[in-house]
N, C-alpha and C positions, 0 to 999 in steps of 0.2 A: 440783462438785469432789469427786471420789472419793478416799477415803483408804484405803490398804491397811494392815492390821494383821498383825503377826507374833508368834506365841508360839514362840520359839526353843527347841529342845531338841536334845540330842545325837543322837537317833535320828529324831525327827519334828519338823516345823515346821508349826504350825497357821497357816492364813491366812484372813483375813476382809476384807471390803470394806464401805465405807459406801455408802449411797444417794447420788445426786448432790447432795442438799440437805444432807448431813452430819448427818442426824438418827438414822438407824438402821444398825446393824451386821448384816451377813449373812455366813454362813459360805461360804467358797469351796472349800477343799480342805485336805488334810494332805499334806505332802511327806515321804516316808520317805527317809532317807539314812544313810550310815555314815561314810566317811572323806573322800570328795572333796567339799569345800565348793563347788566349782564347779557341781555338779549342782543343789543347791537354789538357788544364785544364778541359774543359767540359767533355771530354772522360774519363779522369782520375777520375773525380768526380763520374761518372757513375760506373766505375769499383770498386771504393772504396765502394760505396753504395751496389753494387751487391754482393760483397764478405763480406760485413759487417766488413770491416777492422778496426783494433784497432790502427794501427800505419802505418807510411810510412818511408821507408828507401830510401834515395836518394844518389846515388854514387857521391862522391866528388873527382874530378880529381886532386889529388895532384901531384906535380913534384917529381922526384926521390929524391930530397934533402929535401922533406917535405914542401917546400914552395908552395904558392898558386899563380897561374897565372890568366890571364884574364878569362879563361874557368871556373875556380873554382868560381870566382866572379859571373859569369852568373848563375852557378848552385845554388849558395847561394840565388840569387835574385829569381830564379824559385822556390826553396824550400820554401822561405818566402811567395810567392804568393799562393803556394799550401796549406801551413799551414793555411793561412788566410781564404782561400776558404773552406777547408774541416774541419777545427776546430779539427784536430787530431795532435798528436805529430809527428813531422818530424825530423828524425835523419839523419845527414850527416855522411856517412861512406866511408872511404878510398876505392877508386875503382881502384887504380893503378894496371895495368896489367890485368884487368878483360876482356878487349876485346881480348888480346893475349890469355888468358885462354879459352875464348869462341871459338876462332879460333881452338885452340888445341883440344877442346872437339869435335867440329864438324868434324875435320879431323879424329879423332879416330873413329867417327861414319861413316866414309867413305863419308862425305858430303863435297862438294866444297863450299867455303865461298865467292868467288869472286863475284858471281851474286846474292847471297842471303844475302845481308846486313841487311835486315829486321830481318831475323832469328838470325844473329850474335848479333844484339842489344838485342833481347829478351833473348838469351842465356847469354849475358853479365849481364843482369838484374838478371838472376838466379844465376850467379856466385857471384854477389854482395850480394844478399840476403842469399845465402847459407853460405858465409863467415860470414855475420852478425849473422845468426842463430847459427852457430857453436861457435862463440865467446861468445854469450849470454848464450848458454847452458853450455859452459865450466865454466863460472862464477857462474852458479847455483850450480855446484857440489862442 
């Protein structure tokens, strides 16, 4: 069962997928977009079909005090549109500090993050998905 993860942003959407066993996250791509939400939805629909995904995890940007701001509301709207379009379960998962962790991972790999924002977003989607997978696998034990 492959799960797709999304790090939603106003300009870029990072995408990752799990392995079929649901153990490891792998980067897929970063979708760049501006105003037409149908463009990234179309691309995501294709990715979901290509990998025969059984579910989608979307990073929910909570504030440090667990409250939800305007960005979280935008993500909820996007997730709802994606669920309606793809007819798959969509899980909102706390993504706090995922971008910070993505920067740390890239720095440890010796890569600069300033000019490679597309890669940062894809790595952030991997961080979100790996956290989700780890949590689900812990619950199974």
